NUBAKOL-165614 format. One record per atom (N, C-alpha, C): residue number from 0; residue in one letter; atom name; x, y, z. Coordinates in nm, 2 decimals. Layout:
{NUM,A,CA,{X,Y,Z}},
...
This chain:
{0,M,N,{1.27,1.70,2.57}},
{0,M,CA,{1.24,1.57,2.61}},
{0,M,C,{1.33,1.48,2.65}},
{1,S,N,{1.34,1.42,2.75}},
{1,S,CA,{1.46,1.34,2.76}},
{1,S,C,{1.44,1.21,2.72}},
{2,S,N,{1.53,1.11,2.70}},
{2,S,CA,{1.54,0.97,2.64}},
{2,S,C,{1.43,0.85,2.73}},
{3,A,N,{1.40,0.88,2.84}},
{3,A,CA,{1.31,0.81,2.94}},
{3,A,C,{1.19,0.83,2.86}},
{4,E,N,{1.15,0.97,2.88}},
{4,E,CA,{1.02,1.02,2.86}},
{4,E,C,{0.99,0.96,2.72}},
{5,I,N,{1.08,0.94,2.60}},
{5,I,CA,{1.05,0.89,2.49}},
{5,I,C,{1.00,0.77,2.47}},
{6,A,N,{1.13,0.72,2.57}},
{6,A,CA,{1.06,0.57,2.59}},
{6,A,C,{0.95,0.52,2.65}},
{7,E,N,{0.92,0.61,2.74}},
{7,E,CA,{0.80,0.54,2.81}},
{7,E,C,{0.66,0.57,2.69}},
{8,L,N,{0.66,0.69,2.60}},
{8,L,CA,{0.56,0.70,2.52}},
{8,L,C,{0.58,0.61,2.44}},
{9,E,N,{0.69,0.56,2.38}},
{9,E,CA,{0.71,0.45,2.28}},
{9,E,C,{0.66,0.31,2.34}},
{10,M,N,{0.66,0.27,2.47}},
{10,M,CA,{0.60,0.16,2.50}},
{10,M,C,{0.46,0.18,2.51}},
{11,E,N,{0.39,0.31,2.57}},
{11,E,CA,{0.26,0.34,2.57}},
{11,E,C,{0.17,0.33,2.44}},
{12,L,N,{0.27,0.36,2.33}},
{12,L,CA,{0.20,0.36,2.19}},
{12,L,C,{0.20,0.20,2.16}},
{13,Y,N,{0.33,0.13,2.17}},
{13,Y,CA,{0.34,-0.04,2.16}},
{13,Y,C,{0.21,-0.08,2.21}},
{14,Q,N,{0.18,-0.07,2.34}},
{14,Q,CA,{0.06,-0.13,2.41}},
{14,Q,C,{-0.06,-0.08,2.35}},
{15,K,N,{-0.08,0.03,2.32}},
{15,K,CA,{-0.21,0.10,2.24}},
{15,K,C,{-0.24,-0.01,2.10}},
{16,T,N,{-0.13,-0.02,2.02}},
{16,T,CA,{-0.12,-0.08,1.91}},
{16,T,C,{-0.15,-0.24,1.92}},
{17,L,N,{-0.10,-0.28,2.04}},
{17,L,CA,{-0.17,-0.43,2.06}},
{17,L,C,{-0.29,-0.42,2.10}},
{18,A,N,{-0.36,-0.34,2.16}},
{18,A,CA,{-0.47,-0.31,2.20}},
{18,A,C,{-0.57,-0.31,2.03}},
{19,L,N,{-0.52,-0.21,1.97}},
{19,L,CA,{-0.58,-0.19,1.85}},
{19,L,C,{-0.63,-0.35,1.77}},
{20,H,N,{-0.50,-0.40,1.77}},
{20,H,CA,{-0.52,-0.53,1.69}},
{20,H,C,{-0.62,-0.62,1.72}},
{21,K,N,{-0.62,-0.63,1.85}},
{21,K,CA,{-0.73,-0.72,1.92}},
{21,K,C,{-0.88,-0.68,1.90}},
{22,L,N,{-0.86,-0.55,1.87}},
{22,L,CA,{-1.01,-0.44,1.84}},
{22,L,C,{-1.06,-0.53,1.68}},
{23,K,N,{-0.93,-0.50,1.62}},
{23,K,CA,{-0.96,-0.50,1.47}},
{23,K,C,{-1.02,-0.68,1.46}},
{24,Q,N,{-0.97,-0.77,1.56}},
{24,Q,CA,{-1.03,-0.90,1.54}},
{24,Q,C,{-1.23,-0.92,1.59}},
{25,Q,N,{-1.24,-0.80,1.62}},
{25,Q,CA,{-1.38,-0.80,1.66}},
{25,Q,C,{-1.47,-0.70,1.59}},
{26,V,N,{-1.42,-0.63,1.47}},
{26,V,CA,{-1.49,-0.52,1.39}},
{26,V,C,{-1.62,-0.61,1.30}},
{27,E,N,{-1.74,-0.53,1.32}},
{27,E,CA,{-1.83,-0.59,1.23}},
{27,E,C,{-1.78,-0.60,1.09}},
{28,T,N,{-1.85,-0.71,1.03}},
{28,T,CA,{-1.83,-0.69,0.88}},
{28,T,C,{-1.92,-0.63,0.82}},
{29,E,N,{-1.91,-0.61,0.66}},
{29,E,CA,{-2.02,-0.57,0.57}},
{29,E,C,{-1.99,-0.62,0.42}},
{30,E,N,{-2.12,-0.67,0.41}},
{30,E,CA,{-2.12,-0.77,0.26}},
{30,E,C,{-2.09,-0.65,0.15}},
{31,V,N,{-1.98,-0.70,0.06}},
{31,V,CA,{-2.01,-0.59,-0.07}},
{31,V,C,{-2.04,-0.68,-0.19}},
{32,K,N,{-2.03,-0.59,-0.29}},
{32,K,CA,{-2.06,-0.64,-0.41}},
{32,K,C,{-1.95,-0.73,-0.50}},
{33,D,N,{-1.93,-0.78,-0.60}},
{33,D,CA,{-1.87,-0.86,-0.66}},
{33,D,C,{-1.80,-0.76,-0.78}},
{34,Y,N,{-1.71,-0.66,-0.75}},
{34,Y,CA,{-1.65,-0.58,-0.81}},
{34,Y,C,{-1.56,-0.64,-0.93}},
{35,E,N,{-1.56,-0.55,-1.04}},
{35,E,CA,{-1.49,-0.59,-1.15}},
{35,E,C,{-1.35,-0.51,-1.20}},
{36,F,N,{-1.26,-0.59,-1.21}},
{36,F,CA,{-1.12,-0.51,-1.26}},
{36,F,C,{-1.08,-0.56,-1.38}},
{37,E,N,{-0.97,-0.48,-1.41}},
{37,E,CA,{-0.89,-0.55,-1.54}},
{37,E,C,{-0.74,-0.56,-1.51}},
{38,T,N,{-0.71,-0.66,-1.58}},
{38,T,CA,{-0.58,-0.71,-1.54}},
{38,T,C,{-0.50,-0.71,-1.67}},
{39,L,N,{-0.38,-0.74,-1.72}},
{39,L,CA,{-0.31,-0.81,-1.82}},
{39,L,C,{-0.41,-0.92,-1.87}},
{40,D,N,{-0.44,-1.00,-1.77}},
{40,D,CA,{-0.50,-1.12,-1.86}},
{40,D,C,{-0.65,-1.11,-1.90}},
{41,G,N,{-0.72,-0.97,-1.87}},
{41,G,CA,{-0.83,-0.94,-1.91}},
{41,G,C,{-0.93,-0.92,-1.76}},
{42,T,N,{-1.04,-0.89,-1.81}},
{42,T,CA,{-1.13,-0.84,-1.67}},
{42,T,C,{-1.14,-0.99,-1.60}},
{43,T,N,{-1.13,-0.93,-1.46}},
{43,T,CA,{-1.17,-1.04,-1.32}},
{43,T,C,{-1.25,-0.97,-1.25}},
{44,T,N,{-1.29,-1.04,-1.14}},
{44,T,CA,{-1.36,-0.98,-1.06}},
{44,T,C,{-1.30,-1.00,-0.89}},
{45,L,N,{-1.33,-0.91,-0.81}},
{45,L,CA,{-1.31,-0.94,-0.67}},
{45,L,C,{-1.31,-1.05,-0.62}},
{46,K,N,{-1.39,-1.13,-0.64}},
{46,K,CA,{-1.41,-1.31,-0.58}},
{46,K,C,{-1.29,-1.38,-0.62}},
{47,S,N,{-1.26,-1.35,-0.75}},
{47,S,CA,{-1.14,-1.41,-0.82}},
{47,S,C,{-1.02,-1.35,-0.76}},
{48,L,N,{-1.00,-1.25,-0.71}},
{48,L,CA,{-0.86,-1.21,-0.67}},
{48,L,C,{-0.85,-1.28,-0.53}},
{49,F,N,{-0.94,-1.35,-0.49}},
{49,F,CA,{-0.93,-1.43,-0.38}},
{49,F,C,{-0.80,-1.54,-0.41}},
{50,A,N,{-0.83,-1.59,-0.51}},
{50,A,CA,{-0.73,-1.71,-0.57}},
{50,A,C,{-0.75,-1.80,-0.48}},
{51,G,N,{-0.87,-1.89,-0.43}},
{51,G,CA,{-0.85,-2.00,-0.36}},
{51,G,C,{-0.83,-1.94,-0.20}},
{52,N,N,{-0.81,-1.85,-0.17}},
{52,N,CA,{-0.80,-1.79,-0.02}},
{52,N,C,{-0.93,-1.77,0.01}},
{53,D,N,{-0.93,-1.70,0.17}},
{53,D,CA,{-1.06,-1.70,0.20}},
{53,D,C,{-1.04,-1.55,0.27}},
{54,K,N,{-0.91,-1.48,0.26}},
{54,K,CA,{-0.91,-1.38,0.30}},
{54,K,C,{-0.79,-1.31,0.19}},
{55,L,N,{-0.84,-1.20,0.15}},
{55,L,CA,{-0.77,-1.13,0.05}},
{55,L,C,{-0.73,-0.96,0.12}},
{56,L,N,{-0.63,-0.91,0.11}},
{56,L,CA,{-0.56,-0.77,0.16}},
{56,L,C,{-0.56,-0.68,-0.01}},
{57,M,N,{-0.62,-0.58,0.01}},
{57,M,CA,{-0.62,-0.49,-0.11}},
{57,M,C,{-0.54,-0.37,-0.07}},
{58,I,N,{-0.43,-0.33,-0.16}},
{58,I,CA,{-0.33,-0.24,-0.13}},
{58,I,C,{-0.41,-0.13,-0.22}},
{59,H,N,{-0.46,-0.03,-0.16}},
{59,H,CA,{-0.51,0.06,-0.28}},
{59,H,C,{-0.37,0.18,-0.29}},
{60,N,N,{-0.33,0.15,-0.41}},
{60,N,CA,{-0.23,0.29,-0.44}},
{60,N,C,{-0.27,0.36,-0.52}},
{61,M,N,{-0.23,0.49,-0.54}},
{61,M,CA,{-0.28,0.57,-0.62}},
{61,M,C,{-0.21,0.58,-0.75}},
{62,G,N,{-0.12,0.52,-0.79}},
{62,G,CA,{-0.05,0.52,-0.92}},
{62,G,C,{0.07,0.55,-0.96}},
{63,Q,N,{0.12,0.56,-1.06}},
{63,Q,CA,{0.27,0.59,-1.10}},
{63,Q,C,{0.27,0.72,-1.05}},
{64,A,N,{0.19,0.81,-1.03}},
{64,A,CA,{0.21,0.96,-1.04}},
{64,A,C,{0.24,0.99,-0.87}},
{65,C,N,{0.24,0.89,-0.78}},
{65,C,CA,{0.22,0.94,-0.64}},
{65,C,C,{0.37,0.88,-0.58}},
{66,R,N,{0.46,0.97,-0.53}},
{66,R,CA,{0.57,0.94,-0.49}},
{66,R,C,{0.58,0.85,-0.36}},
{67,Y,N,{0.46,0.89,-0.28}},
{67,Y,CA,{0.45,0.86,-0.15}},
{67,Y,C,{0.37,0.70,-0.19}},
{68,C,N,{0.32,0.68,-0.25}},
{68,C,CA,{0.23,0.57,-0.28}},
{68,C,C,{0.36,0.46,-0.33}},
{69,M,N,{0.46,0.52,-0.40}},
{69,M,CA,{0.55,0.45,-0.43}},
{69,M,C,{0.61,0.36,-0.29}},
{70,I,N,{0.69,0.45,-0.22}},
{70,I,CA,{0.72,0.43,-0.10}},
{70,I,C,{0.67,0.31,-0.02}},
{71,W,N,{0.53,0.32,-0.01}},
{71,W,CA,{0.45,0.22,0.06}},
{71,W,C,{0.46,0.09,-0.03}},
{72,G,N,{0.46,0.07,-0.14}},
{72,G,CA,{0.47,-0.05,-0.23}},
{72,G,C,{0.60,-0.09,-0.19}},
{73,D,N,{0.73,-0.03,-0.22}},
{73,D,CA,{0.83,-0.06,-0.21}},
{73,D,C,{0.89,-0.12,-0.08}},
{74,G,N,{0.81,-0.08,0.06}},
{74,G,CA,{0.83,-0.14,0.15}},
{74,G,C,{0.74,-0.28,0.20}},
{75,L,N,{0.60,-0.29,0.16}},
{75,L,CA,{0.53,-0.36,0.15}},
{75,L,C,{0.58,-0.49,0.05}},
{76,N,N,{0.64,-0.46,-0.07}},
{76,N,CA,{0.69,-0.54,-0.13}},
{76,N,C,{0.80,-0.68,-0.08}},
{77,G,N,{0.87,-0.61,0.01}},
{77,G,CA,{0.97,-0.70,0.11}},
{77,G,C,{0.87,-0.79,0.18}},
{78,F,N,{0.74,-0.75,0.23}},
{78,F,CA,{0.67,-0.83,0.34}},
{78,F,C,{0.59,-0.92,0.25}},
{79,L,N,{0.56,-0.92,0.11}},
{79,L,CA,{0.47,-1.01,0.04}},
{79,L,C,{0.49,-1.11,0.06}},
{80,P,N,{0.60,-1.22,0.06}},
{80,P,CA,{0.59,-1.34,0.06}},
{80,P,C,{0.56,-1.41,0.23}},
{81,H,N,{0.55,-1.34,0.35}},
{81,H,CA,{0.53,-1.33,0.47}},
{81,H,C,{0.35,-1.32,0.48}},
{82,L,N,{0.33,-1.21,0.41}},
{82,L,CA,{0.16,-1.19,0.39}},
{82,L,C,{0.12,-1.30,0.30}},
{83,E,N,{0.15,-1.34,0.20}},
{83,E,CA,{0.09,-1.45,0.13}},
{83,E,C,{0.06,-1.56,0.18}},
{84,S,N,{0.17,-1.61,0.31}},
{84,S,CA,{0.15,-1.70,0.38}},
{84,S,C,{0.03,-1.73,0.43}},
{85,E,N,{-0.03,-1.64,0.46}},
{85,E,CA,{-0.20,-1.62,0.51}},
{85,E,C,{-0.30,-1.58,0.46}},
{86,L,N,{-0.28,-1.50,0.33}},
{86,L,CA,{-0.39,-1.42,0.27}},
{86,L,C,{-0.37,-1.40,0.13}},
{87,S,N,{-0.46,-1.39,0.04}},
{87,S,CA,{-0.39,-1.33,-0.09}},
{87,S,C,{-0.38,-1.18,-0.07}},
{88,V,N,{-0.30,-1.11,-0.17}},
{88,V,CA,{-0.27,-0.98,-0.20}},
{88,V,C,{-0.26,-0.91,-0.31}},
{89,V,N,{-0.33,-0.85,-0.36}},
{89,V,CA,{-0.33,-0.76,-0.48}},
{89,V,C,{-0.32,-0.62,-0.49}},
{90,M,N,{-0.26,-0.55,-0.55}},
{90,M,CA,{-0.24,-0.42,-0.56}},
{90,M,C,{-0.30,-0.35,-0.65}},
{91,V,N,{-0.42,-0.23,-0.61}},
{91,V,CA,{-0.50,-0.19,-0.74}},
{91,V,C,{-0.45,-0.06,-0.72}},
{92,S,N,{-0.47,0.01,-0.85}},
{92,S,CA,{-0.46,0.18,-0.89}},
{92,S,C,{-0.57,0.19,-1.00}},
{93,K,N,{-0.58,0.33,-1.03}},
{93,K,CA,{-0.61,0.36,-1.14}},
{93,K,C,{-0.57,0.36,-1.26}},
{94,D,N,{-0.45,0.33,-1.25}},
{94,D,CA,{-0.34,0.30,-1.40}},
{94,D,C,{-0.43,0.18,-1.48}},
{95,D,N,{-0.42,0.18,-1.61}},
{95,D,CA,{-0.43,0.07,-1.65}},
{95,D,C,{-0.31,-0.04,-1.65}},
{96,P,N,{-0.36,-0.16,-1.69}},
{96,P,CA,{-0.29,-0.31,-1.63}},
{96,P,C,{-0.14,-0.28,-1.72}},
{97,Q,N,{-0.14,-0.23,-1.84}},
{97,Q,CA,{0.01,-0.20,-1.91}},
{97,Q,C,{0.10,-0.12,-1.84}},
{98,T,N,{0.02,0.01,-1.81}},
{98,T,CA,{0.12,0.12,-1.70}},
{98,T,C,{0.15,0.04,-1.55}},
{99,Q,N,{0.05,-0.02,-1.51}},
{99,Q,CA,{0.09,-0.10,-1.37}},
{99,Q,C,{0.19,-0.18,-1.39}},
{100,N,N,{0.19,-0.25,-1.52}},
{100,N,CA,{0.29,-0.33,-1.53}},
{100,N,C,{0.43,-0.30,-1.52}},
{101,R,N,{0.43,-0.21,-1.63}},
{101,R,CA,{0.56,-0.14,-1.66}},
{101,R,C,{0.64,-0.08,-1.50}},
{102,Y,N,{0.54,-0.01,-1.44}},
{102,Y,CA,{0.60,0.07,-1.31}},
{102,Y,C,{0.63,-0.05,-1.21}},
{103,A,N,{0.54,-0.14,-1.24}},
{103,A,CA,{0.60,-0.28,-1.13}},
{103,A,C,{0.71,-0.33,-1.14}},
{104,H,N,{0.75,-0.34,-1.25}},
{104,H,CA,{0.88,-0.39,-1.28}},
{104,H,C,{1.01,-0.28,-1.23}},
{105,S,N,{0.95,-0.15,-1.34}},
{105,S,CA,{1.06,-0.07,-1.25}},
{105,S,C,{1.08,-0.05,-1.11}},
{106,R,N,{0.99,-0.13,-1.06}},
{106,R,CA,{1.05,-0.10,-0.90}},
{106,R,C,{1.07,-0.22,-0.80}},
{107,G,N,{1.05,-0.32,-0.91}},
{107,G,CA,{1.11,-0.47,-0.88}},
{107,G,C,{0.97,-0.55,-0.79}},
{108,W,N,{0.88,-0.49,-0.80}},
{108,W,CA,{0.74,-0.52,-0.73}},
{108,W,C,{0.69,-0.65,-0.78}},
{109,R,N,{0.64,-0.76,-0.67}},
{109,R,CA,{0.59,-0.88,-0.72}},
{109,R,C,{0.49,-0.89,-0.68}},
{110,F,N,{0.38,-0.79,-0.66}},
{110,F,CA,{0.25,-0.79,-0.65}},
{110,F,C,{0.16,-0.82,-0.76}},
{111,R,N,{0.04,-0.91,-0.74}},
{111,R,CA,{-0.04,-0.91,-0.85}},
{111,R,C,{-0.12,-0.81,-0.84}},
{112,M,N,{-0.13,-0.75,-0.97}},
{112,M,CA,{-0.18,-0.58,-1.00}},
{112,M,C,{-0.34,-0.60,-1.06}},
{113,A,N,{-0.42,-0.51,-1.05}},
{113,A,CA,{-0.54,-0.51,-1.12}},
{113,A,C,{-0.57,-0.35,-1.08}},
{114,S,N,{-0.66,-0.29,-1.20}},
{114,S,CA,{-0.66,-0.16,-1.21}},
{114,S,C,{-0.82,-0.16,-1.21}},
{115,H,N,{-0.87,-0.06,-1.09}},
{115,H,CA,{-0.97,-0.02,-1.10}},
{115,H,C,{-1.03,0.10,-1.17}},
{116,G,N,{-0.93,0.11,-1.21}},
{116,G,CA,{-0.97,0.24,-1.33}},
{116,G,C,{-1.05,0.37,-1.29}},
{117,G,N,{-1.05,0.38,-1.17}},
{117,G,CA,{-1.11,0.50,-1.08}},
{117,G,C,{-1.26,0.50,-1.10}},
{118,G,N,{-1.31,0.35,-1.11}},
{118,G,CA,{-1.47,0.34,-1.14}},
{118,G,C,{-1.55,0.30,-1.00}},
{119,D,N,{-1.67,0.19,-0.96}},
{119,D,CA,{-1.70,0.20,-0.87}},
{119,D,C,{-1.62,0.17,-0.77}},
{120,Y,N,{-1.54,0.04,-0.77}},
{120,Y,CA,{-1.47,0.00,-0.68}},
{120,Y,C,{-1.40,0.09,-0.59}},
{121,I,N,{-1.33,0.18,-0.61}},
{121,I,CA,{-1.27,0.28,-0.55}},
{121,I,C,{-1.35,0.39,-0.47}},
{122,K,N,{-1.47,0.42,-0.56}},
{122,K,CA,{-1.57,0.53,-0.52}},
{122,K,C,{-1.63,0.47,-0.37}},
{123,E,N,{-1.65,0.34,-0.38}},
{123,E,CA,{-1.72,0.28,-0.30}},
{123,E,C,{-1.65,0.23,-0.15}},
{124,Q,N,{-1.56,0.18,-0.20}},
{124,Q,CA,{-1.45,0.08,-0.10}},
{124,Q,C,{-1.35,0.18,-0.06}},
{125,S,N,{-1.32,0.33,-0.09}},
{125,S,CA,{-1.21,0.40,-0.06}},
{125,S,C,{-1.18,0.38,0.10}},
{126,T,N,{-1.06,0.38,0.13}},
{126,T,CA,{-1.05,0.37,0.29}},
{126,T,C,{-1.09,0.51,0.37}},
{127,Q,N,{-1.12,0.61,0.27}},
{127,Q,CA,{-1.16,0.74,0.37}},
{127,Q,C,{-1.28,0.78,0.28}},
{128,A,N,{-1.39,0.83,0.32}},
{128,A,CA,{-1.51,0.84,0.27}},
{128,A,C,{-1.48,0.97,0.22}},
{129,G,N,{-1.56,0.96,0.07}},
{129,G,CA,{-1.54,1.10,0.01}},
{129,G,C,{-1.45,1.15,-0.08}},
{130,V,N,{-1.32,1.02,-0.04}},
{130,V,CA,{-1.19,1.03,-0.13}},
{130,V,C,{-1.20,0.91,-0.22}},
{131,D,N,{-1.21,0.94,-0.35}},
{131,D,CA,{-1.20,0.85,-0.46}},
{131,D,C,{-1.06,0.78,-0.48}},
{132,N,N,{-0.95,0.84,-0.45}},
{132,N,CA,{-0.83,0.78,-0.48}},
{132,N,C,{-0.74,0.81,-0.37}},
{133,M,N,{-0.78,0.74,-0.23}},
{133,M,CA,{-0.70,0.74,-0.11}},
{133,M,C,{-0.63,0.62,-0.11}},
{134,P,N,{-0.50,0.64,-0.10}},
{134,P,CA,{-0.41,0.54,-0.06}},
{134,P,C,{-0.43,0.44,0.06}},
{135,G,N,{-0.42,0.38,0.07}},
{135,G,CA,{-0.43,0.25,0.21}},
{135,G,C,{-0.45,0.13,0.16}},
{136,A,N,{-0.54,0.06,0.27}},
{136,A,CA,{-0.56,-0.11,0.26}},
{136,A,C,{-0.67,-0.14,0.28}},
{137,A,N,{-0.76,-0.23,0.23}},
{137,A,CA,{-0.87,-0.30,0.27}},
{137,A,C,{-0.87,-0.44,0.30}},
{138,C,N,{-0.93,-0.51,0.39}},
{138,C,CA,{-0.90,-0.65,0.40}},
{138,C,C,{-1.06,-0.69,0.38}},
{139,Y,N,{-1.08,-0.82,0.31}},
{139,Y,CA,{-1.21,-0.87,0.29}},
{139,Y,C,{-1.19,-1.03,0.29}},
{140,H,N,{-1.31,-1.08,0.35}},
{140,H,CA,{-1.33,-1.21,0.37}},
{140,H,C,{-1.43,-1.29,0.29}},
{141,L,N,{-1.41,-1.40,0.26}},
{141,L,CA,{-1.50,-1.50,0.17}},
{141,L,C,{-1.54,-1.58,0.23}},
{142,K,N,{-1.70,-1.52,0.27}},
{142,K,CA,{-1.77,-1.66,0.37}},
{142,K,C,{-1.85,-1.71,0.28}},
{143,G,N,{-1.91,-1.84,0.25}},
{143,G,CA,{-2.04,-1.89,0.20}},
{143,G,C,{-2.08,-1.83,0.04}},
{144,G,N,{-1.98,-1.81,-0.02}},
{144,G,CA,{-1.98,-1.72,-0.18}},
{144,G,C,{-2.01,-1.57,-0.15}},
{145,K,N,{-2.01,-1.51,-0.03}},
{145,K,CA,{-2.00,-1.37,-0.04}},
{145,K,C,{-1.87,-1.31,0.04}},
{146,I,N,{-1.89,-1.17,-0.01}},
{146,I,CA,{-1.77,-1.08,0.03}},
{146,I,C,{-1.80,-1.01,0.12}},
{147,F,N,{-1.72,-1.00,0.22}},
{147,F,CA,{-1.73,-0.91,0.32}},
{147,F,C,{-1.59,-0.84,0.37}},
{148,R,N,{-1.61,-0.71,0.37}},
{148,R,CA,{-1.51,-0.61,0.42}},
{148,R,C,{-1.52,-0.60,0.56}},
{149,T,N,{-1.40,-0.61,0.63}},
{149,T,CA,{-1.34,-0.63,0.76}},
{149,T,C,{-1.28,-0.47,0.77}},
{150,N,N,{-1.15,-0.48,0.81}},
{150,N,CA,{-1.07,-0.36,0.87}},
{150,N,C,{-1.01,-0.29,0.72}},
{151,T,N,{-0.99,-0.16,0.74}},
{151,T,CA,{-0.91,-0.07,0.61}},
{151,T,C,{-0.84,0.00,0.69}},
{152,A,N,{-0.76,0.07,0.65}},
{152,A,CA,{-0.66,0.16,0.68}},
{152,A,C,{-0.62,0.27,0.58}},
{153,I,N,{-0.58,0.39,0.64}},
{153,I,CA,{-0.54,0.50,0.53}},
{153,I,C,{-0.41,0.51,0.54}},
{154,F,N,{-0.32,0.49,0.43}},
{154,F,CA,{-0.17,0.55,0.43}},
{154,F,C,{-0.14,0.73,0.45}},
{155,G,N,{-0.06,0.70,0.53}},
{155,G,CA,{0.02,0.87,0.52}},
{155,G,C,{0.11,0.90,0.57}},
{156,P,N,{0.21,0.97,0.57}},
{156,P,CA,{0.33,1.00,0.61}},
{156,P,C,{0.33,0.98,0.78}},
{157,G,N,{0.42,0.88,0.86}},
{157,G,CA,{0.40,0.87,1.00}},
{157,G,C,{0.29,0.74,1.03}},
{158,D,N,{0.24,0.69,0.90}},
{158,D,CA,{0.13,0.58,0.96}},
{158,D,C,{0.22,0.44,1.04}},
{159,L,N,{0.14,0.34,1.05}},
{159,L,CA,{0.17,0.24,1.11}},
{159,L,C,{0.21,0.11,1.01}},
{160,Y,N,{0.22,0.14,0.85}},
{160,Y,CA,{0.26,0.09,0.74}},
{160,Y,C,{0.37,0.12,0.69}},
{161,C,N,{0.46,0.23,0.72}},
{161,C,CA,{0.58,0.21,0.64}},
{161,C,C,{0.66,0.29,0.72}},
{162,S,N,{0.79,0.22,0.73}},
{162,S,CA,{0.90,0.20,0.86}},
{162,S,C,{0.97,0.32,0.83}},
{163,V,N,{0.98,0.35,0.70}},
{163,V,CA,{1.07,0.46,0.70}},
{163,V,C,{1.04,0.59,0.77}},
{164,W,N,{0.93,0.64,0.81}},
{164,W,CA,{0.91,0.71,0.87}},
{164,W,C,{0.98,0.73,1.01}},
{165,N,N,{0.95,0.61,1.07}},
{165,N,CA,{1.01,0.61,1.21}},
{165,N,C,{1.16,0.56,1.21}},
{166,F,N,{1.22,0.56,1.10}},
{166,F,CA,{1.38,0.55,1.11}},
{166,F,C,{1.44,0.71,1.08}},
{167,L,N,{1.37,0.75,0.99}},
{167,L,CA,{1.40,0.90,0.99}},
{167,L,C,{1.37,1.00,1.11}},
{168,A,N,{1.25,0.95,1.18}},
{168,A,CA,{1.24,1.02,1.31}},
{168,A,C,{1.35,1.03,1.41}},
{169,L,N,{1.41,0.90,1.42}},
{169,L,CA,{1.52,0.86,1.51}},
{169,L,C,{1.64,0.93,1.45}},
{170,A,N,{1.64,1.02,1.33}},
{170,A,CA,{1.73,1.13,1.31}},
{170,A,C,{1.68,1.27,1.32}},
{171,G,N,{1.55,1.27,1.40}},
{171,G,CA,{1.51,1.39,1.40}},
{171,G,C,{1.45,1.47,1.28}},
{172,I,N,{1.45,1.37,1.13}},
{172,I,CA,{1.37,1.40,1.03}},
{172,I,C,{1.22,1.37,1.03}},
{173,T,N,{1.16,1.45,1.02}},
{173,T,CA,{0.97,1.46,0.98}},
{173,T,C,{0.94,1.44,0.84}},
{174,S,N,{0.81,1.39,0.84}},
{174,S,CA,{0.76,1.41,0.68}},
{174,S,C,{0.75,1.57,0.64}},
{175,D,N,{0.79,1.69,0.69}},
{175,D,CA,{0.78,1.83,0.68}},
{175,D,C,{0.92,1.83,0.61}},
{176,D,N,{1.02,1.74,0.65}},
{176,D,CA,{1.18,1.76,0.62}},
{176,D,C,{1.20,1.70,0.47}},
{177,W,N,{1.14,1.58,0.46}},
{177,W,CA,{1.16,1.49,0.34}},
{177,W,C,{1.05,1.46,0.26}},
{178,T,N,{1.08,1.42,0.16}},
{178,T,CA,{1.00,1.38,0.06}},
{178,T,C,{1.05,1.27,-0.04}},
{179,P,N,{0.97,1.12,-0.02}},
{179,P,CA,{1.03,1.06,-0.10}},
{179,P,C,{1.06,1.08,-0.25}},
{180,Q,N,{1.15,0.97,-0.33}},
{180,Q,CA,{1.20,1.03,-0.46}},
{180,Q,C,{1.18,0.88,-0.53}},
{181,Y,N,{1.16,0.90,-0.68}},
{181,Y,CA,{1.18,0.77,-0.74}},
{181,Y,C,{1.34,0.69,-0.76}},
{182,N,N,{1.43,0.80,-0.79}},
{182,N,CA,{1.55,0.73,-0.75}},
{182,N,C,{1.62,0.87,-0.67}},
{183,Y,N,{1.75,0.83,-0.62}},
{183,Y,CA,{1.82,0.91,-0.55}},
{183,Y,C,{2.01,0.92,-0.63}},
{184,W,N,{1.99,0.90,-0.74}},
{184,W,CA,{2.13,0.94,-0.81}},
{184,W,C,{2.14,1.05,-0.84}},
{185,K,N,{2.27,1.10,-0.76}},
{185,K,CA,{2.29,1.22,-0.82}},
{185,K,C,{2.41,1.24,-0.93}},
{186,R,N,{2.40,1.32,-1.03}},
{186,R,CA,{2.50,1.34,-1.14}},
{186,R,C,{2.61,1.40,-1.07}},
{187,P,N,{2.75,1.28,-1.12}},
{187,P,CA,{2.86,1.35,-1.06}},
{187,P,C,{2.93,1.48,-1.14}},
{188,Q,N,{3.01,1.52,-1.09}},
{188,Q,CA,{3.04,1.64,-1.17}},
{188,Q,C,{3.11,1.62,-1.28}},
{189,K,N,{3.21,1.51,-1.31}},
{189,K,CA,{3.26,1.48,-1.42}},
{189,K,C,{3.19,1.32,-1.46}},
{190,M,N,{3.14,1.33,-1.58}},
{190,M,CA,{3.08,1.19,-1.65}},
{190,M,C,{3.23,1.13,-1.70}},
{191,D,N,{3.25,1.03,-1.69}},
{191,D,CA,{3.40,0.95,-1.73}},
{191,D,C,{3.32,0.91,-1.87}},
{192,D,N,{3.20,0.85,-1.87}},
{192,D,CA,{3.16,0.83,-2.02}},
{192,D,C,{3.10,0.92,-2.13}},
{193,G,N,{3.16,1.05,-2.07}},
{193,G,CA,{3.10,1.19,-2.21}},
{193,G,C,{2.97,1.23,-2.11}},
{194,G,N,{2.89,1.16,-2.05}},
{194,G,CA,{2.76,1.23,-2.02}},
{194,G,C,{2.65,1.25,-2.13}},
{195,E,N,{2.66,1.20,-2.21}},
{195,E,CA,{2.54,1.21,-2.32}},
{195,E,C,{2.44,1.14,-2.30}},
{196,N,N,{2.32,1.17,-2.33}},
{196,N,CA,{2.21,1.11,-2.34}},
{196,N,C,{2.15,1.05,-2.19}},
{197,I,N,{2.19,1.15,-2.09}},
{197,I,CA,{2.16,1.07,-1.96}},
{197,I,C,{2.02,1.11,-1.92}},
{198,I,N,{1.94,1.04,-1.86}},
{198,I,CA,{1.79,1.06,-1.80}},
{198,I,C,{1.82,1.10,-1.67}},
{199,E,N,{1.78,1.20,-1.60}},
{199,E,CA,{1.76,1.19,-1.44}},
{199,E,C,{1.61,1.22,-1.42}},
């Protein structure tokens, strides 16, 4: 395939993406219940997570045991101030609040975190029907004291929500060739400090 053909396809994808964004403005909303979550500060509700805003983006993370969810969190963390200029953002996972807090600190994440504990929220609000722990995102609006779900998205290699796949693709690297890792440190052949007690 030539560079011109690739550029043509990229433009087509760009135009379709813009059309998709317009369609998302017209999606039918669905009222949802006020689910409960656990946080470091105790039990809270979906309504409380709006934190004074009328829009809420819930990032569905599978938890610390998923390297793929880690890389989406790393990428979205950089966008957080921009997103929070328009809506509230919360990351949820099945991990307990203490585990979430430790993991978020280890990654430098600034998200507000809440745990659904694998309960009703993720079972009923999963971005893919029938999959209780699917990574993705869901958007909710608060109107007249009621909560409505609008758009959702599934996260997966090559999607629109993690730019690393597109940069790797420029080098001809696909998701079949590369798996994200928690860190990329490689042990030197010779450790000048003696090499005792290394955690790899």
